[in-house]
All heavy atoms as a GROMACS GRO file, in nm:
protein
  397
    1MET      N    1  11.471  -4.837  23.478
    1MET     CA    2  11.489  -4.700  23.439
    1MET      C    3  11.600  -4.694  23.338
    1MET      O    4  11.697  -4.769  23.343
    1MET     CB    5  11.524  -4.614  23.563
    1MET     CG    6  11.531  -4.469  23.534
    1MET     SD    7  11.537  -4.373  23.686
    1MET     CE    8  11.612  -4.227  23.624
    2ALA      N    9  11.586  -4.602  23.247
    2ALA     CA   10  11.686  -4.585  23.144
    2ALA      C   11  11.826  -4.547  23.203
    2ALA      O   12  11.835  -4.468  23.299
    2ALA     CB   13  11.643  -4.478  23.045
    3VAL      N   14  11.928  -4.603  23.148
    3VAL     CA   15  12.066  -4.576  23.196
    3VAL      C   16  12.112  -4.440  23.140
    3VAL      O   17  12.169  -4.360  23.217
    3VAL     CB   18  12.161  -4.687  23.154
    3VAL    CG1   19  12.302  -4.653  23.192
    3VAL    CG2   20  12.121  -4.820  23.213
    4ASP      N   21  12.086  -4.412  23.018
    4ASP     CA   22  12.129  -4.286  22.955
    4ASP      C   23  12.005  -4.205  22.918
    4ASP      O   24  11.928  -4.250  22.838
    4ASP     CB   25  12.210  -4.308  22.830
    4ASP     CG   26  12.348  -4.367  22.861
    4ASP    OD1   27  12.404  -4.331  22.966
    4ASP    OD2   28  12.398  -4.444  22.782
    5VAL      N   29  11.991  -4.090  22.980
    5VAL     CA   30  11.885  -3.997  22.942
    5VAL      C   31  11.950  -3.879  22.867
    5VAL      O   32  12.041  -3.818  22.926
    5VAL     CB   33  11.807  -3.948  23.064
    5VAL    CG1   34  11.701  -3.844  23.025
    5VAL    CG2   35  11.747  -4.066  23.135
    6LEU      N   36  11.915  -3.854  22.747
    6LEU     CA   37  11.975  -3.750  22.669
    6LEU      C   38  11.896  -3.618  22.681
    6LEU      O   39  11.771  -3.623  22.690
    6LEU     CB   40  11.978  -3.791  22.521
    6LEU     CG   41  12.061  -3.916  22.494
    6LEU    CD1   42  12.057  -3.957  22.346
    6LEU    CD2   43  12.207  -3.900  22.540
    7CYS      N   44  11.971  -3.511  22.677
    7CYS     CA   45  11.907  -3.377  22.690
    7CYS      C   46  11.994  -3.278  22.611
    7CYS      O   47  12.116  -3.274  22.632
    7CYS     CB   48  11.896  -3.339  22.836
    7CYS     SG   49  11.832  -3.170  22.860
    8GLU      N   50  11.932  -3.194  22.531
    8GLU     CA   51  12.006  -3.092  22.455
    8GLU      C   52  11.989  -2.955  22.514
    8GLU      O   53  12.039  -2.855  22.462
    8GLU     CB   54  11.955  -3.092  22.313
    8GLU     CG   55  11.989  -3.218  22.235
    8GLU     CD   56  11.946  -3.214  22.090
    8GLU    OE1   57  11.888  -3.111  22.049
    8GLU    OE2   58  11.973  -3.313  22.022
    9VAL      N   59  11.928  -2.941  22.632
    9VAL     CA   60  11.907  -2.809  22.695
    9VAL      C   61  12.032  -2.783  22.784
    9VAL      O   62  12.034  -2.811  22.901
    9VAL     CB   63  11.775  -2.812  22.779
    9VAL    CG1   64  11.752  -2.670  22.834
    9VAL    CG2   65  11.660  -2.856  22.693
   10SER      N   66  12.129  -2.722  22.720
   10SER     CA   67  12.260  -2.701  22.784
   10SER      C   68  12.257  -2.602  22.899
   10SER      O   69  12.355  -2.592  22.973
   10SER     CB   70  12.368  -2.667  22.681
   10SER     OG   71  12.331  -2.546  22.618
   11ASN      N   72  12.151  -2.522  22.916
   11ASN     CA   73  12.145  -2.428  23.029
   11ASN      C   74  12.073  -2.483  23.148
   11ASN      O   75  12.041  -2.411  23.243
   11ASN     CB   76  12.082  -2.295  22.980
   11ASN     CG   77  11.939  -2.306  22.952
   11ASN    OD1   78  11.892  -2.405  22.888
   11ASN    ND2   79  11.859  -2.209  22.990
   12CYS      N   80  12.054  -2.615  23.147
   12CYS     CA   81  11.994  -2.684  23.268
   12CYS      C   82  12.106  -2.728  23.363
   12CYS      O   83  12.212  -2.769  23.318
   12CYS     CB   84  11.916  -2.805  23.221
   12CYS     SG   85  11.833  -2.897  23.357
   13VAL      N   86  12.085  -2.717  23.493
   13VAL     CA   87  12.184  -2.753  23.590
   13VAL      C   88  12.216  -2.904  23.583
   13VAL      O   89  12.324  -2.945  23.623
   13VAL     CB   90  12.145  -2.719  23.735
   13VAL    CG1   91  12.129  -2.573  23.753
   13VAL    CG2   92  12.019  -2.792  23.778
   14TYR      N   93  12.129  -2.987  23.523
   14TYR     CA   94  12.154  -3.130  23.518
   14TYR      C   95  12.219  -3.173  23.385
   14TYR      O   96  12.248  -3.290  23.364
   14TYR     CB   97  12.021  -3.208  23.532
   14TYR     CG   98  11.957  -3.179  23.668
   14TYR    CD1   99  11.837  -3.107  23.677
   14TYR    CD2  100  12.015  -3.220  23.783
   14TYR    CE1  101  11.778  -3.085  23.797
   14TYR    CE2  102  11.957  -3.196  23.906
   14TYR     CZ  103  11.835  -3.129  23.916
   14TYR     OH  104  11.780  -3.103  24.036
   15TRP      N  105  12.243  -3.076  23.296
   15TRP     CA  106  12.304  -3.110  23.167
   15TRP      C  107  12.450  -3.145  23.186
   15TRP      O  108  12.525  -3.080  23.262
   15TRP     CB  109  12.293  -2.990  23.072
   15TRP     CG  110  12.346  -3.022  22.934
   15TRP    CD1  111  12.274  -3.073  22.830
   15TRP    CD2  112  12.479  -2.999  22.883
   15TRP    NE1  113  12.354  -3.084  22.720
   15TRP    CE2  114  12.480  -3.038  22.751
   15TRP    CE3  115  12.593  -2.947  22.941
   15TRP    CZ2  116  12.596  -3.034  22.674
   15TRP    CZ3  117  12.708  -2.942  22.860
   15TRP    CH2  118  12.706  -2.986  22.728
   16ALA      N  119  12.495  -3.254  23.119
   16ALA     CA  120  12.635  -3.301  23.129
   16ALA      C  121  12.692  -3.323  22.988
   16ALA      O  122  12.611  -3.333  22.893
   16ALA     CB  123  12.646  -3.425  23.210
   17ASN      N  124  12.820  -3.324  22.974
   17ASN     CA  125  12.887  -3.345  22.846
   17ASN      C  126  12.826  -3.466  22.774
   17ASN      O  127  12.786  -3.561  22.834
   17ASN     CB  128  13.034  -3.370  22.864
   17ASN     CG  129  13.112  -3.245  22.900
   17ASN    OD1  130  13.067  -3.135  22.861
   17ASN    ND2  131  13.217  -3.258  22.973
   18GLY      N  132  12.817  -3.451  22.640
   18GLY     CA  133  12.759  -3.558  22.557
   18GLY      C  134  12.606  -3.554  22.561
   18GLY      O  135  12.540  -3.650  22.524
   19ASN      N  136  12.548  -3.438  22.594
   19ASN     CA  137  12.404  -3.417  22.607
   19ASN      C  138  12.340  -3.522  22.696
   19ASN      O  139  12.233  -3.572  22.665
   19ASN     CB  140  12.343  -3.426  22.465
   19ASN     CG  141  12.369  -3.299  22.386
   19ASN    OD1  142  12.397  -3.192  22.443
   19ASN    ND2  143  12.364  -3.306  22.255
   20LYS      N  144  12.402  -3.548  22.808
   20LYS     CA  145  12.348  -3.642  22.907
   20LYS      C  146  12.279  -3.566  23.020
   20LYS      O  147  12.308  -3.455  23.048
   20LYS     CB  148  12.458  -3.726  22.971
   20LYS     CG  149  12.545  -3.804  22.872
   20LYS     CD  150  12.481  -3.931  22.834
   20LYS     CE  151  12.568  -4.005  22.736
   20LYS     NZ  152  12.561  -4.144  22.739
   21CYS      N  153  12.178  -3.628  23.080
   21CYS     CA  154  12.109  -3.568  23.195
   21CYS      C  155  12.164  -3.633  23.321
   21CYS      O  156  12.166  -3.753  23.337
   21CYS     CB  157  11.958  -3.596  23.182
   21CYS     SG  158  11.869  -3.522  23.324
   22ASP      N  159  12.212  -3.548  23.414
   22ASP     CA  160  12.274  -3.595  23.540
   22ASP      C  161  12.174  -3.599  23.656
   22ASP      O  162  12.214  -3.626  23.767
   22ASP     CB  163  12.386  -3.496  23.575
   22ASP     CG  164  12.520  -3.558  23.554
   22ASP    OD1  165  12.529  -3.673  23.511
   22ASP    OD2  166  12.618  -3.488  23.584
   23ALA      N  167  12.047  -3.576  23.635
   23ALA     CA  168  11.948  -3.571  23.740
   23ALA      C  169  11.926  -3.714  23.796
   23ALA      O  170  11.933  -3.813  23.717
   23ALA     CB  171  11.817  -3.515  23.693
   24ASP      N  172  11.905  -3.727  23.923
   24ASP     CA  173  11.873  -3.860  23.988
   24ASP      C  174  11.739  -3.908  23.945
   24ASP      O  175  11.715  -4.028  23.938
   24ASP     CB  176  11.879  -3.845  24.138
   24ASP     CG  177  12.020  -3.821  24.195
   24ASP    OD1  178  12.117  -3.858  24.124
   24ASP    OD2  179  12.030  -3.764  24.300
   25GLN      N  180  11.645  -3.819  23.919
   25GLN     CA  181  11.511  -3.850  23.874
   25GLN      C  182  11.467  -3.758  23.761
   25GLN      O  183  11.515  -3.648  23.755
   25GLN     CB  184  11.414  -3.835  23.992
   25GLN     CG  185  11.439  -3.921  24.110
   25GLN     CD  186  11.334  -3.892  24.218
   25GLN    OE1  187  11.225  -3.841  24.196
   25GLN    NE2  188  11.372  -3.930  24.342
   26ILE      N  189  11.380  -3.807  23.675
   26ILE     CA  190  11.327  -3.729  23.566
   26ILE      C  191  11.175  -3.725  23.586
   26ILE      O  192  11.108  -3.827  23.608
   26ILE     CB  193  11.359  -3.790  23.430
   26ILE    CG1  194  11.503  -3.816  23.411
   26ILE    CG2  195  11.300  -3.703  23.320
   26ILE    CD1  196  11.590  -3.690  23.413
   27TYR      N  197  11.118  -3.603  23.585
   27TYR     CA  198  10.978  -3.585  23.599
   27TYR      C  199  10.920  -3.524  23.476
   27TYR      O  200  10.947  -3.403  23.444
   27TYR     CB  201  10.950  -3.496  23.725
   27TYR     CG  202  10.808  -3.471  23.759
   27TYR    CD1  203  10.709  -3.570  23.738
   27TYR    CD2  204  10.767  -3.349  23.810
   27TYR    CE1  205  10.578  -3.549  23.776
   27TYR    CE2  206  10.636  -3.325  23.846
   27TYR     CZ  207  10.542  -3.423  23.828
   27TYR     OH  208  10.412  -3.401  23.859
   28VAL      N  209  10.840  -3.596  23.402
   28VAL     CA  210  10.780  -3.544  23.279
   28VAL      C  211  10.631  -3.522  23.301
   28VAL      O  212  10.562  -3.608  23.360
   28VAL     CB  213  10.798  -3.647  23.163
   28VAL    CG1  214  10.732  -3.601  23.036
   28VAL    CG2  215  10.946  -3.670  23.140
   29ILE      N  216  10.580  -3.410  23.260
   29ILE     CA  217  10.441  -3.375  23.280
   29ILE      C  218  10.366  -3.357  23.146
   29ILE      O  219  10.431  -3.338  23.042
   29ILE     CB  220  10.421  -3.247  23.362
   29ILE    CG1  221  10.480  -3.125  23.293
   29ILE    CG2  222  10.479  -3.265  23.500
   29ILE    CD1  223  10.448  -2.993  23.355
   30SER      N  224  10.237  -3.374  23.150
   30SER     CA  225  10.149  -3.353  23.032
   30SER      C  226  10.075  -3.222  23.048
   30SER      O  227  10.030  -3.186  23.154
   30SER     CB  228  10.049  -3.470  23.026
   30SER     OG  229   9.950  -3.442  22.929
   31HIS      N  230  10.060  -3.154  22.933
   31HIS     CA  231   9.987  -3.027  22.930
   31HIS      C  232   9.835  -3.052  22.934
   31HIS      O  233   9.759  -2.962  22.962
   31HIS     CB  234  10.015  -2.950  22.797
   31HIS     CG  235  10.154  -2.911  22.781
   31HIS    ND1  236  10.210  -2.803  22.845
   31HIS    CD2  237  10.255  -2.962  22.704
   31HIS    CE1  238  10.336  -2.790  22.809
   31HIS    NE2  239  10.365  -2.883  22.726
   32THR      N  240   9.795  -3.171  22.899
   32THR     CA  241   9.652  -3.199  22.880
   32THR      C  242   9.590  -3.285  22.990
   32THR      O  243   9.478  -3.333  22.977
   32THR     CB  244   9.628  -3.272  22.745
   32THR    OG1  245   9.703  -3.392  22.743
   32THR    CG2  246   9.678  -3.182  22.632
   33GLY      N  247   9.659  -3.310  23.094
   33GLY     CA  248   9.609  -3.400  23.202
   33GLY      C  249   9.696  -3.517  23.223
   33GLY      O  250   9.817  -3.503  23.212
   34LYS      N  251   9.645  -3.633  23.252
   34LYS     CA  252   9.727  -3.747  23.283
   34LYS      C  253   9.779  -3.818  23.159
   34LYS      O  254   9.874  -3.897  23.169
   34LYS     CB  255   9.649  -3.844  23.371
   34LYS     CG  256   9.626  -3.792  23.512
   34LYS     CD  257   9.569  -3.892  23.598
   34LYS     CE  258   9.554  -3.834  23.742
   34LYS     NZ  259   9.525  -3.934  23.837
   35GLU      N  260   9.720  -3.800  23.042
   35GLU     CA  261   9.761  -3.863  22.923
   35GLU      C  262   9.800  -3.764  22.814
   35GLU      O  263   9.742  -3.658  22.810
   35GLU     CB  264   9.652  -3.958  22.868
   35GLU     CG  265   9.618  -4.074  22.961
   35GLU     CD  266   9.518  -4.167  22.904
   35GLU    OE1  267   9.487  -4.161  22.781
   35GLU    OE2  268   9.465  -4.250  22.980
   36ALA      N  269   9.900  -3.801  22.736
   36ALA     CA  270   9.940  -3.717  22.622
   36ALA      C  271   9.932  -3.798  22.494
   36ALA      O  272   9.953  -3.919  22.495
   36ALA     CB  273  10.085  -3.665  22.644
   37ASP      N  274   9.895  -3.733  22.386
   37ASP     CA  275   9.885  -3.802  22.259
   37ASP      C  276  10.014  -3.792  22.177
   37ASP      O  277  10.037  -3.876  22.086
   37ASP     CB  278   9.769  -3.739  22.174
   37ASP     CG  279   9.636  -3.773  22.238
   37ASP    OD1  280   9.618  -3.882  22.286
   37ASP    OD2  281   9.548  -3.683  22.231
   38ASN      N  282  10.102  -3.700  22.211
   38ASN     CA  283  10.229  -3.687  22.142
   38ASN      C  284  10.330  -3.611  22.225
   38ASN      O  285  10.294  -3.557  22.328
   38ASN     CB  286  10.209  -3.618  22.005
   38ASN     CG  287  10.151  -3.477  22.018
   38ASN    OD1  288  10.210  -3.392  22.081
   38ASN    ND2  289  10.033  -3.461  21.959
   39GLN      N  290  10.454  -3.609  22.181
   39GLN     CA  291  10.562  -3.547  22.267
   39GLN      C  292  10.543  -3.398  22.282
   39GLN      O  293  10.590  -3.340  22.382
   39GLN     CB  294  10.700  -3.577  22.205
   39GLN     CG  295  10.726  -3.511  22.076
   39GLN     CD  296  10.853  -3.559  22.012
   39GLN    OE1  297  10.897  -3.673  22.028
   39GLN    NE2  298  10.914  -3.471  21.932
   40LYS      N  299  10.482  -3.331  22.190
   40LYS     CA  300  10.457  -3.186  22.200
   40LYS      C  301  10.366  -3.149  22.321
   40LYS      O  302  10.359  -3.035  22.356
   40LYS     CB  303  10.398  -3.132  22.069
   40LYS     CG  304  10.497  -3.135  21.955
   40LYS     CD  305  10.438  -3.081  21.831
   40LYS     CE  306  10.538  -3.090  21.715
   40LYS     NZ  307  10.483  -3.044  21.592
   41GLU      N  308  10.292  -3.246  22.370
   41GLU     CA  309  10.206  -3.224  22.481
   41GLU      C  310  10.270  -3.255  22.617
   41GLU      O  311  10.205  -3.252  22.720
   41GLU     CB  312  10.077  -3.307  22.471
   41GLU     CG  313   9.995  -3.276  22.349
   41GLU     CD  314   9.872  -3.356  22.335
   41GLU    OE1  315   9.855  -3.459  22.405
   41GLU    OE2  316   9.788  -3.329  22.244
   42THR      N  317  10.401  -3.270  22.614
   42THR     CA  318  10.473  -3.303  22.738
   42THR      C  319  10.586  -3.202  22.763
   42THR      O  320  10.635  -3.139  22.669
   42THR     CB  321  10.533  -3.445  22.737
   42THR    OG1  322  10.629  -3.452  22.634
   42THR    CG2  323  10.422  -3.548  22.714
   43ASP      N  324  10.632  -3.191  22.883
   43ASP     CA  325  10.750  -3.113  22.925
   43ASP      C  326  10.829  -3.186  23.031
   43ASP      O  327  10.773  -3.262  23.112
   43ASP     CB  328  10.707  -2.980  22.985
   43ASP     CG  329  10.668  -2.877  22.884
   43ASP    OD1  330  10.735  -2.869  22.778
   43ASP    OD2  331  10.574  -2.801  22.914
   44CYS      N  332  10.959  -3.158  23.035
   44CYS     CA  333  11.041  -3.209  23.143
   44CYS      C  334  11.033  -3.113  23.260
   44CYS      O  335  11.086  -3.002  23.255
   44CYS     CB  336  11.187  -3.218  23.094
   44CYS     SG  337  11.300  -3.277  23.224
   45ASN      N  338  10.967  -3.153  23.361
   45ASN     CA  339  10.948  -3.063  23.482
   45ASN      C  340  11.069  -3.071  23.573
   45ASN      O  341  11.080  -3.000  23.673
   45ASN     CB  342  10.826  -3.114  23.557
   45ASN     CG  343  10.763  -2.996  23.629
   45ASN    OD1  344  10.760  -2.882  23.580
   45ASN    ND2  345  10.702  -3.022  23.744
   46THR      N  346  11.172  -3.153  23.537
   46THR     CA  347  11.297  -3.161  23.611
   46THR      C  348  11.389  -3.040  23.581
   46THR      O  349  11.476  -3.010  23.660
   46THR     CB  350  11.371  -3.294  23.575
   46THR    OG1  351  11.275  -3.402  23.592
   46THR    CG2  352  11.492  -3.318  23.658
   47PHE      N  353  11.367  -2.975  23.470
   47PHE     CA  354  11.451  -2.866  23.425
   47PHE      C  355  11.464  -2.762  23.532
   47PHE      O  356  11.370  -2.712  23.592
   47PHE     CB  357  11.393  -2.802  23.302
   47PHE     CG  358  11.463  -2.676  23.256
   47PHE    CD1  359  11.586  -2.678  23.197
   47PHE    CD2  360  11.408  -2.552  23.293
   47PHE    CE1  361  11.651  -2.563  23.161
   47PHE    CE2  362  11.474  -2.431  23.256
   47PHE     CZ  363  11.593  -2.441  23.185
   48GLU      N  364  11.594  -2.720  23.558
   48GLU     CA  365  11.626  -2.608  23.642
   48GLU      C  366  11.735  -2.529  23.570
   48GLU      O  367  11.838  -2.582  23.538
   48GLU     CB  368  11.682  -2.656  23.780
   48GLU     CG  369  11.578  -2.718  23.867
   48GLU     CD  370  11.637  -2.752  24.007
   48GLU    OE1  371  11.719  -2.672  24.058
   48GLU    OE2  372  11.600  -2.855  24.060
   49PRO      N  373  11.714  -2.397  23.546
   49PRO     CA  374  11.812  -2.323  23.475
   49PRO      C  375  11.943  -2.301  23.551
   49PRO      O  376  11.937  -2.283  23.677
   49PRO     CB  377  11.740  -2.187  23.445
   49PRO     CG  378  11.635  -2.181  23.550
   49PRO     CD  379  11.596  -2.318  23.586
   50GLU      N  380  12.051  -2.296  23.482
   50GLU     CA  381  12.179  -2.260  23.550
   50GLU      C  382  12.172  -2.111  23.588
   50GLU      O  383  12.111  -2.034  23.520
   50GLU     CB  384  12.296  -2.281  23.451
   50GLU     CG  385  12.336  -2.422  23.435
   50GLU     CD  386  12.461  -2.431  23.352
   50GLU    OE1  387  12.483  -2.350  23.258
   50GLU    OE2  388  12.539  -2.522  23.382
   51GLN      N  389  12.241  -2.079  23.690
   51GLN     CA  390  12.247  -1.939  23.732
   51GLN      C  391  12.385  -1.881  23.717
   51GLN      O  392  12.477  -1.932  23.720
   51GLN     CB  393  12.196  -1.928  23.876
   51GLN     CG  394  12.052  -1.967  23.883
   51GLN     CD  395  11.990  -1.944  24.023
   51GLN    OE1  396  12.055  -1.890  24.111
   51GLN    NE2  397  11.871  -1.985  24.035
   0.00000   0.00000   0.00000
């Protein structure tokens, strides 16, 4: 697993200084089923907004 996962979504509860992701796990999903042809067809399902 990658040591450094970068994220620019600063309103996520897992966002940390230096645009790092502090989540224990990252869950990426595809909009089109099990396979994606490009990054625009994916989303980070780990995202949780800060409150």
